[in-house]
C-alpha positions in Angstrom: 165.6 61.0 90.5 163.7 64.0 91.7 160.4 62.2 92.6 158.4 64.8 90.5 159.7 67.7 88.4 158.2 70.2 90.9 161.4 69.5 93.1 163.5 71.3 90.4 161.2 73.6 89.4 161.0 77.5 89.8 158.3 79.4 91.2 157.1 80.7 87.5 157.1 76.7 86.6 154.5 76.2 89.7 152.4 79.1 88.9 151.9 78.3 85.1 151.3 74.6 86.6 148.4 76.5 88.5 147.0 78.3 85.7 146.0 75.0 84.4 144.2 73.7 87.3 140.6 74.0 87.6 139.1 77.3 89.3 137.8 75.4 92.1 141.8 73.9 92.9 143.4 76.1 95.6 147.3 77.6 94.2 149.7 75.2 95.2 152.7 76.7 96.9 155.9 74.3 97.8 157.6 75.6 101.1 160.8 73.4 101.6 162.0 73.1 104.9 165.6 72.0 106.8 164.6 68.9 108.5 161.6 66.2 109.0 160.7 68.0 112.4 160.4 71.2 110.5 157.0 69.9 108.2 155.0 70.0 111.1 155.9 73.1 112.4 155.4 75.1 109.5 152.3 73.7 108.2 150.5 74.1 111.6 152.0 78.1 111.1 150.6 77.5 107.6 147.1 76.4 108.6 145.8 79.9 109.2 145.9 80.3 105.4 144.9 77.1 104.0 141.5 78.6 103.1 143.3 80.3 100.6 146.2 78.2 99.5 147.6 74.9 99.0 150.8 74.4 100.8 153.3 71.6 100.0 155.4 71.3 103.0 158.7 68.7 102.1 162.0 69.0 102.1 163.9 69.3 99.0 164.9 65.6 97.0 168.1 66.6 95.1 169.0 65.0 91.7 170.9 62.2 93.5 167.5 61.1 95.4 169.6 62.5 98.8 167.7 65.1 101.2 169.2 68.7 101.3 169.4 68.7 105.1 170.0 71.6 107.1 169.6 75.5 106.2 172.7 75.9 104.4 172.7 73.2 102.2 169.0 73.8 101.7 169.7 77.6 100.6 172.9 76.1 98.8 170.6 73.4 96.6 167.4 75.0 96.1 169.1 78.0 93.8 167.7 81.6 95.0 166.5 82.4 91.2 164.3 79.3 91.8 162.1 81.5 94.6 158.9 83.4 94.0 155.5 83.8 94.9 155.1 79.7 94.7 157.7 78.5 96.0 159.0 79.2 99.1 162.1 78.2 101.7 161.4 78.1 105.5 164.5 77.8 108.1 165.5 78.4 111.4 166.5 82.2 112.1 169.4 81.1 114.1 171.3 84.9 114.7 170.8 86.2 111.4 168.3 88.7 112.5 170.6 89.8 115.5 174.3 89.5 113.6 174.7 91.5 110.6 176.8 88.9 108.7 176.2 85.9 110.7 178.8 83.4 110.6 178.2 80.0 112.2 181.9 79.0 111.9 185.0 81.2 110.7 185.2 79.1 107.6 181.1 79.4 107.0 180.1 82.2 104.5 177.1 84.4 105.7 173.6 84.6 104.4 172.2 87.1 106.9 171.4 89.6 104.1 169.5 86.9 101.9 167.6 85.4 104.7 166.8 88.9 106.0 166.3 90.5 102.2 164.6 87.8 100.3 160.5 87.8 100.5 160.5 84.4 99.7 162.5 82.9 102.9 160.7 82.6 105.7 162.2 81.9 109.2 161.3 81.5 112.7 162.2 84.8 114.3 163.1 83.2 117.4 166.4 80.7 117.2 164.8 77.9 116.0 161.6 75.6 116.5 162.7 73.9 119.7 162.4 77.5 121.2 158.6 77.5 120.1 158.1 74.0 121.4 160.1 74.6 124.7 158.2 77.8 125.6 157.8 77.7 129.3 153.9 77.7 128.7 154.5 74.9 126.0 156.4 73.2 129.2 154.0 73.9 131.8 151.1 71.9 129.5 153.4 69.3 129.2 153.9 68.9 132.6 150.4 69.1 133.5 150.0 65.8 130.9 152.4 64.2 132.9 152.1 65.2 136.3 148.5 66.2 136.9 149.3 69.3 138.0 152.1 72.2 137.2 152.2 75.6 138.0 152.5 78.4 135.0 153.8 80.6 136.8 156.9 79.1 138.5 157.8 77.8 135.1 157.9 80.9 133.9 160.1 82.2 136.7 162.4 79.6 136.3 163.2 80.4 132.4 162.8 84.3 133.8 165.7 83.7 136.6 167.9 81.2 134.2 167.9 83.9 131.3 168.3 86.6 133.8 171.4 84.6 134.9 173.2 83.8 131.7 172.3 87.5 130.1 175.7 88.6 130.3 177.2 85.3 129.1 174.9 85.3 126.2 176.0 88.7 124.9 179.7 87.9 125.6 179.0 84.9 123.4 176.9 87.2 120.9 180.3 89.4 120.2 182.5 86.9 120.3 179.8 85.4 117.5 180.1 88.8 116.0 183.6 88.7 115.7 184.6 85.3 114.8 187.2 85.4 117.3 186.7 81.9 118.8 187.0 83.3 122.3 183.1 82.6 123.8 181.9 80.3 120.9 178.6 78.1 121.1 180.5 75.2 122.5 181.4 77.1 125.6 178.4 78.7 125.9 176.6 75.3 126.0 179.2 73.9 128.1 178.6 76.4 130.8 174.7 75.7 130.9 175.0 72.3 131.0 177.1 72.9 134.0 174.0 74.3 135.9 171.7 73.0 138.5 168.5 73.7 140.1 166.8 73.4 142.8 163.5 72.0 142.5 161.9 73.1 145.7 162.3 76.6 144.4 162.8 76.1 140.8 165.8 78.4 140.5 169.4 77.8 139.9 171.7 76.7 143.1 174.0 78.5 144.9 177.0 76.4 143.2 175.6 77.6 139.5 175.7 81.2 140.4 179.4 80.7 141.7 179.7 78.9 138.0 178.5 82.0 136.3 179.8 84.2 138.4 183.8 82.7 137.7 183.0 82.3 134.1 182.2 85.9 133.7 185.2 87.0 135.6 187.4 84.8 133.3 185.5 87.0 130.7 186.2 90.0 132.3 188.7 91.8 130.1 187.4 90.5 126.8 183.6 92.4 128.1 185.2 95.9 128.7 187.2 95.4 125.6 183.8 95.5 123.7 181.6 96.8 126.3 180.3 99.2 123.5 179.4 95.6 121.2 177.6 94.4 124.3 175.7 97.0 124.9 174.5 97.7 121.2 173.1 94.5 121.0 171.4 94.7 124.7 169.9 97.5 123.2 169.1 95.6 120.0 167.5 92.9 121.4 165.2 95.5 124.0 163.9 97.2 120.7 162.4 93.7 119.6 160.8 93.4 122.8 163.8 90.9 124.6 165.0 91.9 127.8 166.9 89.9 129.8 164.2 88.3 131.2 163.7 86.7 127.9 166.7 85.4 126.2 166.2 82.2 126.3 163.8 82.1 123.3 167.2 83.3 121.2 169.3 80.7 122.5 170.2 78.0 120.6 167.0 76.1 120.7 169.1 72.5 121.4 170.1 74.1 124.5 167.1 75.3 125.7 165.2 71.7 124.9 168.2 69.2 125.5 169.4 71.2 129.1 167.1 73.6 130.5 163.8 71.5 129.9 164.9 67.8 129.7 168.0 67.8 132.3 166.2 70.1 135.0 162.9 69.2 134.7 162.6 65.2 135.3 163.2 65.7 138.6 160.5 68.3 139.1 157.5 66.3 137.2 158.4 63.2 139.4 157.9 65.0 142.6 154.8 66.6 141.8 153.7 63.2 140.1 154.4 61.9 143.8 152.3 64.5 145.0 149.4 63.9 142.9 149.5 60.0 143.3 149.8 60.5 147.2 146.5 62.6 147.0 144.8 60.1 145.2 145.7 57.2 147.7 144.2 59.2 150.4 140.8 60.0 149.1 138.1 57.5 148.8 137.2 53.5 148.7 139.8 50.9 147.7 138.2 50.5 144.4 137.5 54.3 143.6 141.8 55.0 144.5 142.1 51.9 142.1 139.9 53.4 138.9 141.5 57.1 139.4 145.1 55.8 139.3 144.1 53.7 136.1 142.9 57.0 134.9 146.1 58.9 135.8 147.8 56.5 133.9 146.0 56.8 130.9 146.1 60.8 130.8 150.0 60.9 131.6 150.8 57.8 129.5 152.6 56.3 132.1 152.3 53.4 134.3 152.0 53.1 138.0 151.9 49.6 138.9 150.6 50.4 141.6 148.8 46.7 141.9 152.8 45.3 142.1 154.6 44.3 145.3 157.5 45.8 143.4 157.1 49.5 142.4 159.1 51.1 139.9 162.2 52.8 141.0 163.3 56.0 140.7 165.7 55.6 137.7 162.7 53.8 135.8 160.3 56.6 136.8 162.6 59.1 135.3 163.0 57.2 131.9 159.2 56.9 131.8 159.7 60.9 132.3 162.2 61.4 130.0 160.3 59.2 127.4 156.7 60.6 127.5 158.5 64.6 127.8 160.3 64.0 124.9 157.4 62.6 122.7 155.5 65.7 123.7 158.1 68.5 123.0 158.0 65.9 119.7 154.2 66.5 119.1 153.6 70.2 120.5 151.7 72.4 118.0 150.5 74.9 120.3 153.2 77.6 118.8 151.2 80.5 120.0 151.7 80.5 123.5 155.4 81.5 122.3 153.8 85.2 121.7 156.9 86.6 121.6 158.4 85.3 118.4 155.0 83.8 117.1 153.4 87.4 117.0 156.7 88.7 114.4 156.1 85.1 112.6 152.8 85.7 111.7 153.2 88.9 110.5 155.8 87.9 107.7 153.1 85.1 106.9 150.4 87.8 106.5 152.9 90.2 104.1 153.6 86.8 101.8 150.0 85.1 102.0 147.5 88.0 103.1 145.3 88.2 106.3 144.0 84.4 107.4 140.7 83.4 106.4 139.4 81.9 109.2 
């Protein structure tokens, strides 16, 4: 059974309920999202409008008491006709605004026109919420929390160089996805990114990675020539929205950016930065001061050092701790405004729905 009548109610019903409330009470607006992780994201984005509305951000519970998880399942179950000024759906954009009639697979129907044109469906503009949480400025802040230091410019350069290196393959992937021909699907694109490795000293892709990218571009040369006009069309379309090749990472599948570009490539860099910070602490001050500063560093970073132990942690153990801490920081991240390239578009769409924020 549903947890309340509202779960299956239309926007009109919720509006009628609002009319019965005290004038002192804010009108309720229900916003249904894809998964548990999305609740915190959309609550934070809607927080700017909370002086005027009482937002209920939640997942949709179906009549059999199961949860409608995932974008397609949620939209299928919610009933588009039930949406309105008091009932919204909020979902990941995926490629819906990039590709006309986008379909994740050849067997899936397109809902792009619904996503684009229904005023009661909100979307992330960037591919997904992970693209906000793993924006380079957010990642730099996380690295600072774990290591005590981070260079924003270096992290921005790393994301930018990665994006430029993968730009041609990304556009080929977009065209192949548009054509639903299976030539270069998301699985292939993800596999190619997973093979890349980074020189942590320069924070750039190493020579082997560039050789791999060149080989893959060569493998797909005939396809690129065949659809060069389509590739150019998407290049110009993305540019018109403010996304040049250095920013394509914002439009790539969010889980690729989180799991590979951040979680796979960053821990070694963080380990190096932590060692530099700890070495700096250990070479300045009295023994007591050093001990106290190391304790403070533990509290700040959330990772123990074992500085009093004769058996310091192994590199493997330290990387495990770093990965765990990084994972938690990504989950807890709410500083989405740093991803200004998408956040500005997102806030514009929320202002159209709910008016100007009341600060």
